[in-house]
SEDODREN-903024 format. One record per residue: x, y, z of N, C-alpha, C in turn; residue in one letter. Coordinates in steps of 0.05 Angstrom, whole numbers, padded with zeros to 5 digits, always signed. Each point is the difference from the previous one (the first is absolute). Layout:
N
XYZXYZXYZA ...
END
This chain:
379
+02508+02156+01560+00006+00021+00023+00028-00007+00009X +00017+00019+00009+00029-00003+00006+00004-00015+00026X -00022-00002+00018+00002-00015+00027-00013-00026-00004X -00002-00014-00026-00009-00026+00000+00021-00017-00016X +00011-00022+00013+00022-00014-00007-00008-00029-00002X +00006-00014-00024-00009-00028-00007+00029-00016+00002X +00001-00020+00020+00021-00014+00005-00010-00033-00005X +00024-00007-00014-00010-00029-00009+00019-00021+00017X -00009-00018+00005+00020-00024+00010-00011-00028-00011X +00022-00014-00009-00008-00029-00008+00011-00021+00018X -00015-00018+00004+00008-00026+00013-00003-00023-00023X +00025-00013-00001-00002-00020-00021+00015-00024+00005X +00003-00017-00019+00014-00021+00004-00003-00019+00028X +00024-00007+00013-00004-00015+00026-00014+00014+00023X +00001+00022-00004-00020+00019+00021-00024-00005+00000X -00010+00007-00025-00028-00003-00011-00010-00027+00003X +00017-00020-00008-00006-00032+00003-00006-00005+00028X +00015+00010+00024-00003-00006+00029-00027+00012+00008X -00006+00028-00011-00025+00008+00006-00024-00020-00010X +00002-00010-00022-00020-00016-00017+00000-00026+00022X +00026-00009+00008-00005-00027+00015-00013+00009+00025X +00003+00019+00015-00019+00006+00026-00027+00005-00006X -00005+00013-00024-00031+00001-00006-00009-00031-00007X +00014-00014-00013-00009-00032-00002-00006-00013+00025X +00018+00006+00020+00000-00012+00024-00026+00013+00021X -00009+00017-00008-00022+00015+00013-00028-00007-00012X +00000-00003-00028-00023-00010-00016-00006-00027+00001X +00023-00019+00000+00000-00026-00003-00021-00014+00023X +00002+00015+00025-00014-00009+00017-00028-00008-00001X -00014+00019-00019-00028-00001-00006-00003-00015-00026X +00015-00011-00016-00001-00012-00027-00011-00025+00003X -00020-00005-00015-00010-00026-00006+00005-00010-00028X +00011-00021+00001+00006-00014-00031-00003-00033+00006X -00015-00012-00016-00005-00027+00004+00024-00012-00005X +00004-00028+00020+00026-00008+00003+00015+00006+00019X -00001+00027+00011+00015+00012+00019-00015+00002+00028X +00013-00005+00019-00011+00012+00027-00002+00033+00000X -00015+00011+00012-00002+00030+00007+00030+00009+00011X +00006+00021-00013+00027+00010+00003+00028-00016-00003X -00004-00022-00017+00024-00013-00005+00006-00004-00031X -00017+00023-00019+00007-00003-00024+00026+00009-00006X +00013-00008-00021+00025+00009-00008-00001+00028-00016X +00024+00016+00000-00002+00026-00010-00003-00003-00034X +00009-00019-00012-00002-00002-00025-00028-00004-00010X -00012-00021+00020-00030-00006-00005-00020+00016+00000X +00007+00019+00026-00017+00023+00006-00001+00016-00024X +00025+00013-00011+00002+00021-00022-00016-00014-00025X +00003-00024-00004-00012-00017-00018-00036+00003-00001X -00008-00003+00027-00027+00006+00003-00007+00026+00001X +00011+00019+00014-00013+00026+00009+00018+00020-00021X +00020-00003-00014+00017+00018-00010+00016+00016+00022X +00026+00010-00009+00017+00011+00011-00010+00030+00012X -00016+00010-00020-00016+00024+00007-00014+00003+00029X -00009-00025+00004-00012+00002+00032+00017+00004+00023X +00028-00002-00004+00016+00005+00016+00014+00031+00000X -00006+00015-00020+00008+00030+00001-00008+00018+00020X -00028-00009+00011-00009+00023+00017+00018-00002+00027X +00001-00022+00008+00011-00004+00031+00028+00010-00005X +00015-00013-00022+00031+00006-00004+00002+00033-00002X -00021+00011-00014+00002+00030-00005-00002+00018+00026X -00016-00014+00022-00004+00013+00024+00028-00005+00015X +00007-00021+00003+00026-00008+00009+00026+00020-00009X -00001+00001-00020+00025+00016-00015-00006+00035+00002X -00022+00010+00010-00012+00025+00002+00020+00016+00019X -00002-00013+00021+00019+00016+00026+00026+00001-00006X +00012-00020-00005+00030-00004-00009+00006+00019-00025X -00019+00002-00021+00002+00020-00020+00003+00029+00011X -00023+00010+00013+00000+00024+00009+00022+00010+00016X +00009-00021+00023+00021+00011+00013+00026+00001-00011X +00002-00015-00023+00024-00001-00018-00001+00031-00013X -00024+00006-00012+00001+00023-00013+00002+00025+00014X -00006+00001+00025+00001+00028+00019+00028+00000+00010X +00008-00021+00000+00031-00007+00012+00013+00011-00021X +00002-00001-00026+00017+00010-00022-00008+00028-00004X -00025+00011+00009-00008+00028-00005-00005+00018+00024X +00017-00003+00018-00004+00010+00028-00005+00031-00004X +00002+00017-00020-00002+00023-00005-00033+00008-00002X -00012-00020-00008-00029+00002-00004-00016-00007+00023X -00018+00023+00007-00015-00001+00026-00029-00005-00006X -00015-00025+00001-00025+00006-00012-00018+00015+00023X -00021+00018-00010-00015+00012+00016-00026-00016+00004X -00010-00018-00020-00019-00019+00006+00006-00029-00007X -00014-00015+00007+00003-00032-00001+00005-00004-00035X +00023-00010-00008+00008-00006-00028-00018-00019-00012X -00003+00000-00023-00017-00020-00015+00017-00014-00016X -00010-00026-00009+00018-00024-00019-00016-00012-00013X +00010-00004-00030-00012-00014-00018+00019-00022-00010X -00014-00020-00012+00018-00020-00006-00001+00001-00033X +00022+00008-00012+00002+00007-00027+00002-00024-00018X +00018-00018+00012+00007-00030-00012+00001-00024+00020X -00006-00020-00007-00004-00024+00018+00000-00023-00015X +00021-00022+00002-00004-00027-00011+00015-00017+00012X +00004-00024-00011+00015-00022+00023+00026+00011+00004X +00014+00017-00014+00028+00005+00001+00006+00026+00016X -00021+00022+00000+00010+00024+00016-00032+00013+00005X +00009+00025+00018-00026+00016+00008+00008+00029-00003X -00011+00019-00009+00010+00029-00002-00019+00014+00015X +00008+00011+00026-00015+00018+00016+00004+00031-00012X -00022+00016+00000+00008+00026-00001-00013+00018+00024X +00013+00012+00013-00004+00015+00026-00008+00030-00011X -00024+00010+00001-00002+00033-00002+00007+00013+00029X +00020+00016+00001+00002+00017+00022-00005+00027+00000X -00015+00011+00015-00009+00029+00002+00020+00012+00020X +00011+00023-00004+00021+00012+00016-00019+00031+00009X +00013+00010+00015-00013+00026+00007+00000+00022-00026X -00022+00008-00006-00006+00022-00022+00024+00021+00000X +00007+00009-00021+00017+00023-00003-00022+00027+00007X +00014+00019+00016-00015+00023+00005+00016+00025-00011X -00010+00012-00018+00016+00029-00002-00018+00024+00016X +00015+00008+00021-00012+00019+00014-00003+00029-00012X -00026+00014+00005-00003+00020-00011+00004+00024+00028X -00010+00020-00001+00000+00015+00028-00013-00009+00018X +00012-00001+00025-00014-00010+00021+00008+00016+00029X +00014+00023-00007+00003+00019+00023-00013+00025-00007X -00008+00017+00021-00016+00028-00007-00018-00004-00022X -00020-00014+00006-00023-00010-00017-00022+00022+00004X +00001+00017+00016-00021+00023+00003-00025-00008+00014X +00002-00025+00013-00022-00008+00015+00004+00010+00032X -00021+00010+00013-00003+00011+00024-00016-00019+00017X +00012+00000+00026-00018-00012+00020-00022+00013+00015X -00023-00009-00006-00018+00017+00018+00001+00002+00027X -00006+00025+00010+00003+00009+00028-00026-00013+00014X +00009-00014+00022-00025-00011+00011-00011+00020+00025X -00028+00006-00001-00015+00018+00017-00026-00014+00010X -00009+00007+00021-00023-00007+00015-00018+00021+00009X -00024+00000-00014-00023+00018+00003-00012-00007+00027X -00018+00019+00007-00019+00002+00025-00013-00028-00001X -00016+00004-00023-00022-00021-00007+00015-00030+00000X +00025-00007-00013+00013-00023+00003+00008-00008+00032X +00008+00020+00016+00006-00004+00024-00022-00009+00017X -00026+00014-00007-00026-00007+00015-00011-00031-00009X +00003-00005-00030-00009-00026-00007+00019-00022+00010X +00026+00003+00002+00018-00020+00015-00005-00004+00031X -00006+00024+00014-00014-00004+00027-00026-00015-00002X -00019+00005-00016-00021-00017+00005+00000-00030-00012X +00025-00001-00019+00001-00031-00002+00010-00016+00020X +00020+00016+00019+00010-00017+00023-00017-00002+00017X -00021+00018+00009-00023+00001+00017-00018-00024-00011X -00009-00004-00023-00016-00021-00008+00016-00026+00000X +00025+00000-00001+00016-00023+00003-00003-00014+00034X -00003+00021+00016+00000-00007+00025-00025+00000+00016X -00025+00007-00025-00025+00002+00016-00010-00024+00014X -00018+00005+00016-00010-00022+00017-00031-00003-00012X -00007-00023-00003-00021-00011-00011-00023-00002+00030X -00019+00018+00004-00021-00003+00017-00027-00002-00008X -00014-00011+00019-00034-00003-00006-00012+00035+00001X -00013+00005-00019-00012+00024-00003-00029-00002+00021X +00004+00011+00025-00026-00001+00013-00025+00013-00009X +00006+00024-00011-00027+00016-00012+00008+00007-00026X -00021+00007-00011+00004+00010-00028-00006-00022-00020X +00004+00012-00028-00009-00019-00022+00027-00008-00017X -00002-00015-00018+00024-00009-00019+00005+00026-00014X +00026+00001-00002+00011+00024-00013+00027-00009-00018X +00005+00016-00016+00024-00007-00020+00024-00010+00020X +00021-00021-00012+00017-00011+00019-00006-00018+00023X -00028+00005+00007-00008-00021+00025+00003-00028-00009X +00004-00019+00016-00010-00027-00005-00026-00010+00009X -00015-00010-00018-00031-00002+00008+00006-00036-00004X -00014-00009+00029-00001-00030+00000-00029-00005-00012X -00002-00017-00018-00024-00002-00020-00010-00028-00001X -00028-00006+00001-00009-00023-00011-00015+00011-00029X +00006-00013-00020-00011+00002-00027-00012-00025-00016X -00018+00006-00015-00016-00019-00022-00004+00012-00024X +00014-00014-00026-00004+00012-00020-00022-00012-00019X -00015+00007-00016-00024-00008-00018+00004+00005-00029X -00003-00011-00019-00002+00002-00025-00024-00016-00008X -00016+00017-00023-00023-00013-00008-00015-00015+00026X -00003+00017+00021-00019-00013+00019+00019-00027+00016X +00020-00010-00010+00016-00023+00011+00022+00011+00014X +00008-00015+00021+00021+00003+00017+00029+00000-00011X +00016+00019-00003+00023+00000-00015+00020-00022+00010X +00011-00014-00017+00021-00021+00006+00025+00015+00010X +00006-00005+00028+00027+00012+00008-00005+00033+00010X -00025+00009-00002-00003+00027+00006-00017+00001+00028X +00010-00017+00018-00009+00002+00027+00019+00000+00019X -00002+00018+00021+00025-00004+00025-00016+00007+00026X +00017-00007+00019-00009+00005+00029+00021+00016+00012X -00005+00022+00019+00024+00011+00013+00023+00004-00019X -00004+00013-00023+00019+00008-00017+00012+00022+00002X +00025+00009+00007+00012+00022+00003+00007+00016-00026X -00013+00018-00005+00001+00019-00023+00012+00028+00007X +00022+00005-00012+00010+00025+00005-00013+00017-00021X -00013+00024+00006-00015+00021-00020+00023+00014-00009X -00006-00001-00030+00026+00016-00018+00019-00020-00007X +00002-00025+00003+00016-00019-00008-00003-00013-00025X -00026+00008-00012-00013-00008-00027+00004-00031-00002X -00005-00015+00021-00001-00032+00003-00026-00010-00017X -00020+00018+00005-00026-00015-00012-00005+00019-00026X -00022-00010-00017-00007+00014-00020-00010+00033+00004X +00005+00016-00018-00005+00029-00001-00028+00004+00011X -00002+00014+00021-00027+00007+00012-00005-00012+00027X +00011-00023+00005+00000-00015+00027+00007+00013+00020X +00027+00010+00002+00013+00016+00026-00015+00023+00002X -00002+00015-00023-00014+00026+00009-00025-00003+00011X -00018-00025-00009-00027-00004+00010+00004-00006+00028X +00022-00005+00013-00001-00007+00029+00006+00029+00015X +00008+00021-00014+00005+00025+00018-00027+00010+00010X +00001+00003+00028-00021+00012+00013-00017-00022+00013X +00005-00025-00005-00013-00021+00012+00011+00000+00031X -00018-00008+00025+00004-00003+00027+00003-00032+00003X +00011-00006+00024-00001-00028+00011-00028-00014+00005X -00001-00017-00013-00028-00017+00000-00018+00010-00020X +00005+00019-00017-00012+00006-00023+00000-00020-00027X -00021+00001-00012-00001-00020-00024-00009+00014-00021X +00006-00004-00030-00003+00011-00019+00004-00016-00023X -00014+00009-00024+00003-00012-00025+00010+00020-00018X +00026-00014-00016+00010+00015-00014-00002-00008-00032X -00014+00017-00019-00006-00009-00025+00022+00013-00021X +00018-00019-00012+00027+00004-00006-00002-00010-00032X +00020+00005-00012+00003-00015-00024+00029-00009-00007X +00009-00026-00008+00024-00006+00000+00013+00011-00029X +00027+00012+00006+00015+00017-00017+00001-00019-00030X +00006+00012-00026+00004-00007-00024+00027-00018+00001X +00021+00003+00018+00025-00016+00000-00006-00025+00022X -00023-00005+00007-00001-00025+00017-00003-00027-00014X -00005-00019+00009+00001-00029-00011-00026+00004-00020X +00005-00019-00020-00014-00003-00023-00033-00001+00006X -00003-00020+00020-00027-00003+00005-00015+00017+00018X +00012+00018+00015-00009+00020+00018-00001+00031-00012X +00025+00003-00016+00004+00030-00009-00029+00014-00011X -00002+00027+00011-00023+00014-00008-00027-00006+00015X -00003-00025+00016-00017-00009+00012-00008+00012+00024X -00028+00004+00007-00012+00016+00023+00002-00024+00026X +00008+00014+00020+00007-00020+00022-00009+00015+00028X -00012-00015+00016-00012+00015+00026+00014-00016+00020X +00011+00016+00021+00013-00006+00022-00013+00007+00024X -00008-00025+00017-00010+00005+00029+00019+00005+00017X +00001+00026+00014+00028-00002+00016-00012+00012+00028X +00016-00011+00023-00004+00006+00025+00028+00012+00013X +00001+00022+00016+00027+00007+00014-00001-00012+00027X +00017-00015+00005+00003-00013+00028+00016+00013+00014X +00020+00014-00008+00020+00017+00015+00015+00021-00016X +00012+00025+00012+00010+00014-00013+00029+00007+00015X +00023-00004-00017+00027+00005+00010+00011+00025-00013X +00012+00021+00018+00015+00019-00013+00034+00001+00010X +00011+00013-00018+00032+00002+00004+00007+00028+00015X +00008-00006+00025+00004+00024+00018+00033+00007-00005X +00001+00024-00010+00031+00009-00002+00014+00004+00022X +00024-00005+00007+00015+00004+00027+00006+00032-00003X +00002+00014+00020+00005+00030+00005+00029+00001-00006X +00009+00024-00009+00024+00006-00005+00012+00014+00026X +00010-00021+00017+00011+00009+00023+00033-00015+00007X +00010-00001+00019+00024-00008+00006+00000-00032-00001X -00027-00011+00010+00004-00032-00002-00003-00005-00029X -00014+00011-00020-00003-00001-00026+00031-00001-00011X +00013+00023+00005+00026+00004-00011+00020-00022+00009X +00000-00005+00024+00016-00022+00013-00004-00027-00015X -00028-00004-00008-00011-00027-00015+00019+00000-00024X +00001+00023-00015+00011+00003-00025+00032-00002+00003X +00009-00002+00022+00032+00003+00005+00009+00024+00001X -00010+00020-00005+00006+00027+00006+00001+00015+00034X +00020-00013+00008+00001+00004+00031+00011+00029+00008X +00013+00014-00020+00007+00027+00001-00025+00017-00004X -00020-00005-00011-00022+00018-00012-00021+00001+00025X -00001+00025+00005-00020+00006+00026-00026+00018-00010X +00003+00016-00018-00023+00013-00007-00009-00003-00032X -00026+00012-00008-00010-00010-00024+00018+00016-00021X +00008+00024+00003+00018+00013-00017+00025-00013-00004X +00015-00019+00020+00023-00010-00002-00007-00026-00022X -00025-00012+00010-00010-00027-00018+00000+00010-00029X -00012+00021-00008-00003+00007-00027+00026+00009-00011X +00020+00012+00017+00024+00003-00010+00015-00029-00011X -00003-00022+00020+00009-00024+00000-00012-00017-00028X -00024+00007-00001-00014-00013-00025+00005+00011-00024X +00007+00027+00001+00011+00012-00027+00028-00007-00004X +00017-00005+00020+00026-00011-00008+00000-00030-00010X -00021-00016+00008-00004-00025-00008-00007+00002-00031X -00020+00016-00005-00008+00000-00029+00019+00009-00022X +00013+00024+00011+00022+00010-00016+00026-00024-00005X +00002-00012+00020+00021-00024-00006-00008-00025-00017X -00026-00001+00003-00011-00022-00017+00002+00009-00032X -00011+00026+00001-00004+00009-00025+00029+00005-00015X +00016+00007+00017+00031+00005-00009+00011-00030-00010X -00006-00019+00012+00010-00024-00012-00016-00007-00028X -00024+00004+00003-00012-00007-00026+00008+00020-00025X +00006+00025+00006+00012+00023-00019+00027-00017-00006X +00015-00010+00022+00029-00006-00009-00001-00026-00019X -00022-00014+00001-00002-00025-00017-00006+00004-00024X -00020+00024-00006-00012+00013-00028+00025+00012-00011X +00013+00016+00015+00027+00010-00010+00016-00020-00011X +00009-00021+00012+00019-00019-00003-00012-00014-00031X -00025-00005-00001-00011-00015-00017+00000+00018-00029X -00006+00026+00004-00001+00018-00020+00029-00001-00017X +00018+00006+00021+00029-00001-00010+00012-00020-00013X -00011-00026+00008+00008-00027-00011-00013-00002-00028X -00024+00005-00001-00015+00001-00025+00011+00020-00021X +00010+00025+00006+00016+00020-00015+00023-00008-00012X +00014-00014+00023+00030-00016-00016-00004-00022-00013X -00021-00017+00002-00007-00021-00017-00007+00011-00026X -00018+00020+00000-00008+00010-00029+00022+00012-00016X +00022+00007+00018+00024+00015-00011+00020-00021-00011X -00004-00022+00009+00023-00021-00006-00012-00014-00026X +00020-00014-00010-00006-00015-00023+00011-00034+00006X -00020-00022+00001-00003-00021+00003-00022-00019-00006X +00009-00021-00011-00019-00020-00010-00002-00028+00015X -00022-00004+00009-00006-00020+00024-00009-00024-00019X +00014-00026+00005-00006-00021-00015-00027-00012+00013X -00021-00012-00015-00025-00005+00007+00003-00020+00023X +00019-00015-00004+00002-00023+00019+00005+00012+00031X +00014+00020+00003+00006+00016+00023-00028+00009+00014X -00013+00015-00018-00024+00008+00010-00023-00024+00007X +00002-00023-00018-00017-00022+00008+00007-00007+00028X +00028+00000+00009+00006-00009+00028-00007+00016+00022X -00004+00023-00011-00006+00022+00022-00032-00003+00006X -00015-00002-00028-00028-00009+00001-00007-00022+00022X +00014-00020-00003-00002-00026+00016+00007+00003+00031X +00019+00021+00003+00009+00011+00030-00027+00011+00011X -00013+00019-00018-00022+00015+00008-00027-00017+00005X +00000-00017-00015-00017-00027+00004-00003-00010+00027X +00024-00007+00003+00007-00018+00026-00006+00016+00028X +00006+00030-00006-00005+00020+00024-00027+00002+00003X -00016+00003-00027-00031+00002+00009-00012-00024+00006X +00011-00023-00008-00008-00028+00010-00003+00000+00030X +00025+00009+00015+00002+00002+00029-00016+00016+00009X -00005+00024-00010-00017+00018+00009-00031-00009+00007X -00007-00015-00025-00028-00009-00004-00003-00019+00021X +00019-00022+00004-00003-00021+00014-00005+00010+00032X +00014+00022+00003-00004+00012+00029-00027+00006+00005X -00015+00002-00021-00026+00014+00003-00019-00025+00001X +00011-00028-00010-00019-00023+00004-00007-00010-00027X +00015+00013-00023-00010-00007-00022+00024-00013-00013X -00005-00012-00026+00017-00012-00019+00003+00021-00018X +00023-00002-00018-00003+00016-00022-00019-00008-00025X -00005-00025+00001-00020-00008-00020-00030+00012+00009X -00003+00000+00027-00027+00013+00008-00001+00030-00010X +00023+00012+00009-00001+00025-00008-00003+00008-00026X +00011-00012-00020-00004+00000-00032-00031-00005-00006X -00012-00018+00016-00022-00007-00008-00021+00020+00009X +00005+00017+00027-00015+00023+00004+00003+00025-00017X +00024-00001-00012+00008+00026-00014-00005-00005-00031X -00013-00025-00007-00006-00005-00023+00026+00004-00020X +00025-00007+00005+00022+00001-00012+00011-00023-00003X +00016-00010-00021+00020-00020-00003+00028+00007+00011X +00018-00023+00004+00028+00005+00009+00011+00019-00025X -00004-00007-00017+00015+00014-00026-00013+00030+00003X -00022+00008+00000-00005+00021+00002+00005+00022+00028X +00005-00014+00021+00015+00012+00020+00029+00002-00002X +00011-00016-00016+00029+00002-00007+00004+00025-00016X -00012+00002-00020-00004+00025-00021-00005+00028+00016X -00019-00002+00025-00002+00018+00009+00021+00012+00018X +00018-00020+00010+00019+00005+00011+00029+00008-00014X -00004-00001-00021+00023-00001-00021+00014+00030-00002X -00017+00021+00001+00014+00028+00002+00014+00001+00025X -00011-00005+00023+00012+00004+00029+00025-00014-00003X +00000-00028-00006+00025-00012+00002+00019+00013-00017X -00006+00009-00026+00024+00007-00016+00008+00026+00017X -00017+00019+00010+00014+00025+00014+00013-00011+00023X -00002-00019+00016+00012-00010+00018+00030-00007-00006X +00000-00021-00021+00029-00010-00011+00011+00033-00007X -00009+00012-00021+00015+00024-00007+00013+00014+00024X -00017+00003+00017+00007+00020+00024+00024-00012+00013X -00002-00025+00008+00020-00017+00010+00030+00002-00011X -00001-00004-00030+00028-00002-00013+00005+00030-00008X -00020+00019+00000+00014+00029+00002+00012+00008+00024X -00011-00010+00024+00013+00007+00026+00026-00014+00004X +00001-00022-00010+00028-00014+00001+00017+00013-00016X -00006+00009-00019+00019+00016-00023+00006+00024+00014X -00012+00017+00017+00008+00023+00010+00014-00004+00027X -00003-00021+00014+00018-00010+00020+00026-00003-00008X +00002-00016-00027+00025-00007-00011+00017+00026-00008X -00016+00019-00010+00007+00023-00008+00014+00019+00017X -00020+00000+00027+00009+00018+00021+00022-00019+00021X +00006-00023-00012+00016-00012+00021-00009-00004+00028X -00030-00005+00007-00011+00001+00021+00014-00032+00011X +00001-00003+00025+00003-00020+00020-00013-00003+00022X -00008-00023+00007-00013-00001+00027+00017-00020+00018X +00004+00011+00023+00014-00015+00018-00018-00017+00013X +00015-00025+00016-00018-00020+00014-00015+00012+00020X +00010+00021+00014-00015+00013+00023-00021+00019-00009X -00001+00010-00026-00019+00016-00009-00022-00022-00010X +00008-00025-00007-00020-00017-00012-00016-00009+00023X +00013-00007+00023-00012-00013+00024-00018+00019+00012X +00008+00033+00004-00017+00016+00009-00026+00001-00018X +00001-00001-00024-00021+00002-00019-00022-00027+00006X +00015-00020+00006-00018-00023+00004-00015-00005+00024X +00014+00017+00021-00012+00002+00030-00021+00023-00007X -00004+00017-00011-00013+00024-00002-00027-00014-00017X +00005-00017-00023-00024-00013-00012-00014-00020+00018X +00017-00008+00019-00015-00025+00015-00018+00014+00022X 
END
């Protein structure tokens, strides 16, 4: 590929000999040869015993930084986009030849990137969406209170004692006291929560159920009996739509229900508009990329996959898991996860270079003031 350059650099004669001497000084400290104290072996004797090849690795490492700096100084027009790789093509007691592989920005031939025929969807808010948003807000600010009268209903929280029995024996881990169970949360096996609906405080009941097919191997499809007692029932009391509630939400200018619905409509449209803008931008980028011609080195894609892996690892760590644990739960190997990420990584890289090419073509510039403003906005 045109953006791959191989650059050679040779260290030889006295310069290479000096590096071999440095390597010898490091390695002789641990050398043991009969007739010599540890660390006091002569270079000739060391080489006779271990061979000059034993000095190559450290000498090679010592010369690597010097060689790379020299190569990059002599080729200032080359700007690597990923960490350059290095191979040792030749090495003996007289010289060493490093070959650096430098990958620069891929060549992009832009296709059509203006007037792509993509339209941004107009944001609207239906009456049902407004009502649902209001219900969500009320639910978020709901107060949990003891239900003095009545029975267990959907969305109530039942405080229960329960004991499970399988084959006449108490189920290991199937017992609880004063356990708070929200009806409709699907926390327990199918039929359990539904079986509590209608029960009153103090009432006891036996639920004859069956473990589902996708349960643990030893229990799936088995009959189970739960003895349940309801100790207390709690319910969510939604706040009234009034001035106090509106102020709690930060809407001090809202006085009536009609004003509140209008405000919620504005919030929904603003949120949808932001989502539609993101969708529109992504579709434009995808179209511009598909119209462009560019070939991406697999090394660049691999670098992006590693970046994505690190991001994912950070997110998983915030949930209290390690990447190895996640892979174990997902029944995947690291290689399978990387293969799964490959298409997304390739798309990201292509989009990045196409956008850079468009910016260059359009001669876009960003002032320090604009950059600072954008940084403040994202904070």
